[in-house]
Biotite code that builds the C-alpha atoms (Angstrom):
import biotite.structure as struc

atoms = struc.array([
    struc.Atom([65.733, -23.136, -127.763], chain_id="A", res_id=1, res_name="MET", atom_name="CA", element="C"),
    struc.Atom([66.798, -25.733, -125.530], chain_id="A", res_id=2, res_name="LEU", atom_name="CA", element="C"),
    struc.Atom([65.828, -29.473, -126.206], chain_id="A", res_id=3, res_name="ASN", atom_name="CA", element="C"),
    struc.Atom([65.073, -31.730, -123.661], chain_id="A", res_id=4, res_name="ALA", atom_name="CA", element="C"),
    struc.Atom([66.030, -35.239, -124.727], chain_id="A", res_id=5, res_name="ARG", atom_name="CA", element="C"),
    struc.Atom([69.824, -35.102, -123.832], chain_id="A", res_id=6, res_name="GLU", atom_name="CA", element="C"),
    struc.Atom([69.260, -34.085, -120.560], chain_id="A", res_id=7, res_name="PRO", atom_name="CA", element="C"),
    struc.Atom([66.001, -36.759, -119.698], chain_id="A", res_id=8, res_name="ILE", atom_name="CA", element="C"),
    struc.Atom([68.565, -39.361, -121.437], chain_id="A", res_id=9, res_name="GLU", atom_name="CA", element="C"),
    struc.Atom([71.472, -38.253, -119.457], chain_id="A", res_id=10, res_name="ALA", atom_name="CA", element="C"),
    struc.Atom([69.784, -38.405, -116.032], chain_id="A", res_id=11, res_name="GLU", atom_name="CA", element="C"),
    struc.Atom([68.001, -41.522, -116.731], chain_id="A", res_id=12, res_name="ILE", atom_name="CA", element="C"),
    struc.Atom([70.933, -43.289, -117.571], chain_id="A", res_id=13, res_name="VAL", atom_name="CA", element="C"),
    struc.Atom([72.722, -41.741, -113.986], chain_id="A", res_id=14, res_name="ARG", atom_name="CA", element="C"),
    struc.Atom([69.699, -42.820, -111.496], chain_id="A", res_id=15, res_name="LEU", atom_name="CA", element="C"),
    struc.Atom([69.738, -46.523, -112.779], chain_id="A", res_id=16, res_name="VAL", atom_name="CA", element="C"),
    struc.Atom([72.908, -46.732, -112.978], chain_id="A", res_id=17, res_name="GLN", atom_name="CA", element="C"),
    struc.Atom([72.970, -45.699, -109.859], chain_id="A", res_id=18, res_name="GLY", atom_name="CA", element="C"),
    struc.Atom([70.920, -48.259, -108.689], chain_id="A", res_id=19, res_name="ALA", atom_name="CA", element="C"),
    struc.Atom([73.469, -50.449, -109.594], chain_id="A", res_id=20, res_name="GLY", atom_name="CA", element="C"),
    struc.Atom([72.149, -51.187, -113.523], chain_id="A", res_id=21, res_name="GLY", atom_name="CA", element="C"),
    struc.Atom([74.070, -51.048, -116.437], chain_id="A", res_id=22, res_name="ASP", atom_name="CA", element="C"),
    struc.Atom([73.800, -47.857, -118.659], chain_id="A", res_id=23, res_name="ALA", atom_name="CA", element="C"),
    struc.Atom([70.579, -48.999, -120.892], chain_id="A", res_id=24, res_name="PRO", atom_name="CA", element="C"),
    struc.Atom([70.289, -48.146, -124.209], chain_id="A", res_id=25, res_name="ALA", atom_name="CA", element="C"),
    struc.Atom([67.792, -45.629, -125.250], chain_id="A", res_id=26, res_name="LEU", atom_name="CA", element="C"),
    struc.Atom([65.689, -44.344, -128.114], chain_id="A", res_id=27, res_name="SER", atom_name="CA", element="C"),
    struc.Atom([62.626, -42.243, -127.840], chain_id="A", res_id=28, res_name="LEU", atom_name="CA", element="C"),
    struc.Atom([60.296, -45.528, -127.949], chain_id="A", res_id=29, res_name="THR", atom_name="CA", element="C"),
    struc.Atom([61.955, -46.916, -125.136], chain_id="A", res_id=30, res_name="THR", atom_name="CA", element="C"),
    struc.Atom([59.830, -48.089, -122.201], chain_id="A", res_id=31, res_name="ASP", atom_name="CA", element="C"),
    struc.Atom([60.351, -46.627, -119.057], chain_id="A", res_id=32, res_name="LEU", atom_name="CA", element="C"),
    struc.Atom([59.198, -49.593, -116.973], chain_id="A", res_id=33, res_name="VAL", atom_name="CA", element="C"),
    struc.Atom([60.810, -51.392, -118.548], chain_id="A", res_id=34, res_name="GLY", atom_name="CA", element="C"),
    struc.Atom([64.230, -50.212, -117.410], chain_id="A", res_id=35, res_name="LEU", atom_name="CA", element="C"),
    struc.Atom([63.917, -50.380, -113.831], chain_id="A", res_id=36, res_name="GLY", atom_name="CA", element="C"),
    struc.Atom([62.733, -46.610, -112.407], chain_id="A", res_id=37, res_name="LEU", atom_name="CA", element="C"),
    struc.Atom([61.331, -46.912, -109.552], chain_id="A", res_id=38, res_name="THR", atom_name="CA", element="C"),
    struc.Atom([58.200, -44.696, -108.246], chain_id="A", res_id=39, res_name="SER", atom_name="CA", element="C"),
    struc.Atom([60.753, -42.646, -106.003], chain_id="A", res_id=40, res_name="LEU", atom_name="CA", element="C"),
    struc.Atom([63.461, -42.803, -109.210], chain_id="A", res_id=41, res_name="MET", atom_name="CA", element="C"),
    struc.Atom([60.919, -41.605, -111.695], chain_id="A", res_id=42, res_name="PHE", atom_name="CA", element="C"),
    struc.Atom([60.018, -38.148, -108.926], chain_id="A", res_id=43, res_name="ALA", atom_name="CA", element="C"),
    struc.Atom([64.196, -37.595, -108.912], chain_id="A", res_id=44, res_name="GLU", atom_name="CA", element="C"),
    struc.Atom([64.156, -38.046, -113.029], chain_id="A", res_id=45, res_name="LEU", atom_name="CA", element="C"),
    struc.Atom([61.386, -35.524, -113.022], chain_id="A", res_id=46, res_name="LEU", atom_name="CA", element="C"),
    struc.Atom([62.276, -32.969, -110.248], chain_id="A", res_id=47, res_name="ILE", atom_name="CA", element="C"),
    struc.Atom([66.254, -32.598, -111.506], chain_id="A", res_id=48, res_name="GLY", atom_name="CA", element="C"),
    struc.Atom([64.238, -32.371, -114.675], chain_id="A", res_id=49, res_name="MET", atom_name="CA", element="C"),
    struc.Atom([62.571, -29.137, -113.393], chain_id="A", res_id=50, res_name="GLU", atom_name="CA", element="C"),
    struc.Atom([65.632, -27.889, -111.633], chain_id="A", res_id=51, res_name="MET", atom_name="CA", element="C"),
    struc.Atom([67.826, -28.454, -114.487], chain_id="A", res_id=52, res_name="GLU", atom_name="CA", element="C"),
    struc.Atom([65.065, -27.074, -117.498], chain_id="A", res_id=53, res_name="LEU", atom_name="CA", element="C"),
    struc.Atom([63.668, -24.737, -115.946], chain_id="A", res_id=54, res_name="GLY", atom_name="CA", element="C"),
    struc.Atom([59.949, -26.116, -116.738], chain_id="A", res_id=55, res_name="VAL", atom_name="CA", element="C"),
    struc.Atom([57.472, -28.157, -114.941], chain_id="A", res_id=56, res_name="ASP", atom_name="CA", element="C"),
    struc.Atom([55.302, -29.549, -118.054], chain_id="A", res_id=57, res_name="PRO", atom_name="CA", element="C"),
    struc.Atom([52.833, -31.730, -115.480], chain_id="A", res_id=58, res_name="PHE", atom_name="CA", element="C"),
    struc.Atom([51.121, -28.421, -114.527], chain_id="A", res_id=59, res_name="GLN", atom_name="CA", element="C"),
    struc.Atom([49.295, -27.818, -117.279], chain_id="A", res_id=60, res_name="GLY", atom_name="CA", element="C"),
    struc.Atom([47.009, -30.816, -118.970], chain_id="A", res_id=61, res_name="GLU", atom_name="CA", element="C"),
    struc.Atom([50.240, -32.747, -119.318], chain_id="A", res_id=62, res_name="THR", atom_name="CA", element="C"),
    struc.Atom([49.680, -36.316, -116.739], chain_id="A", res_id=63, res_name="SER", atom_name="CA", element="C"),
    struc.Atom([52.251, -37.412, -115.440], chain_id="A", res_id=64, res_name="ILE", atom_name="CA", element="C"),
    struc.Atom([50.275, -40.445, -115.807], chain_id="A", res_id=65, res_name="VAL", atom_name="CA", element="C"),
    struc.Atom([51.016, -40.250, -119.433], chain_id="A", res_id=66, res_name="GLU", atom_name="CA", element="C"),
    struc.Atom([54.098, -40.878, -119.502], chain_id="A", res_id=67, res_name="MET", atom_name="CA", element="C"),
    struc.Atom([55.142, -44.187, -120.645], chain_id="A", res_id=68, res_name="ARG", atom_name="CA", element="C"),
    struc.Atom([58.400, -43.950, -123.036], chain_id="A", res_id=69, res_name="THR", atom_name="CA", element="C"),
    struc.Atom([61.458, -41.630, -123.112], chain_id="A", res_id=70, res_name="VAL", atom_name="CA", element="C"),
    struc.Atom([60.156, -39.756, -126.231], chain_id="A", res_id=71, res_name="GLY", atom_name="CA", element="C"),
    struc.Atom([56.795, -39.326, -124.269], chain_id="A", res_id=72, res_name="ASP", atom_name="CA", element="C"),
    struc.Atom([58.730, -37.205, -121.208], chain_id="A", res_id=73, res_name="LEU", atom_name="CA", element="C"),
    struc.Atom([61.039, -35.376, -124.118], chain_id="A", res_id=74, res_name="VAL", atom_name="CA", element="C"),
    struc.Atom([57.658, -34.103, -125.672], chain_id="A", res_id=75, res_name="THR", atom_name="CA", element="C"),
    struc.Atom([55.992, -33.526, -121.987], chain_id="A", res_id=76, res_name="ALA", atom_name="CA", element="C"),
    struc.Atom([58.966, -31.110, -121.721], chain_id="A", res_id=77, res_name="TYR", atom_name="CA", element="C"),
    struc.Atom([60.098, -30.048, -125.296], chain_id="A", res_id=78, res_name="ASP", atom_name="CA", element="C"),
    struc.Atom([56.029, -28.593, -125.041], chain_id="A", res_id=79, res_name="ASP", atom_name="CA", element="C"),
    struc.Atom([56.670, -27.259, -121.934], chain_id="A", res_id=80, res_name="ALA", atom_name="CA", element="C"),
    struc.Atom([59.622, -25.284, -122.871], chain_id="A", res_id=81, res_name="LEU", atom_name="CA", element="C"),
    struc.Atom([58.878, -23.662, -126.248], chain_id="A", res_id=82, res_name="ALA", atom_name="CA", element="C"),
    struc.Atom([55.488, -22.720, -124.174], chain_id="A", res_id=83, res_name="ALA", atom_name="CA", element="C"),
    struc.Atom([57.706, -20.954, -121.190], chain_id="A", res_id=84, res_name="ALA", atom_name="CA", element="C"),
    struc.Atom([59.486, -19.415, -124.194], chain_id="A", res_id=85, res_name="SER", atom_name="CA", element="C"),
    struc.Atom([56.933, -18.206, -125.894], chain_id="A", res_id=86, res_name="ALA", atom_name="CA", element="C"),
    struc.Atom([55.864, -16.558, -122.850], chain_id="A", res_id=87, res_name="ARG", atom_name="CA", element="C"),
    struc.Atom([59.232, -14.697, -122.760], chain_id="A", res_id=88, res_name="ALA", atom_name="CA", element="C"),
])
């Protein structure tokens, strides 16, 4: 099964660097707001992950507003990938 951590972290680094920032050191506890992600950058992150991973974890009960850390995003996408795999 695909793990969402690596693509999420890679996309965050791409977005931050694209905005002129230095590549952040990321961990599962890294605060998303502290990275300087704007709402537009966050939307771009989510669109990129849906395209790359093929799932949208926010169609069900998981709320976007609950995403505070990199780990929150990884868990949401990993859960969505597991659910999609179980349906297949």
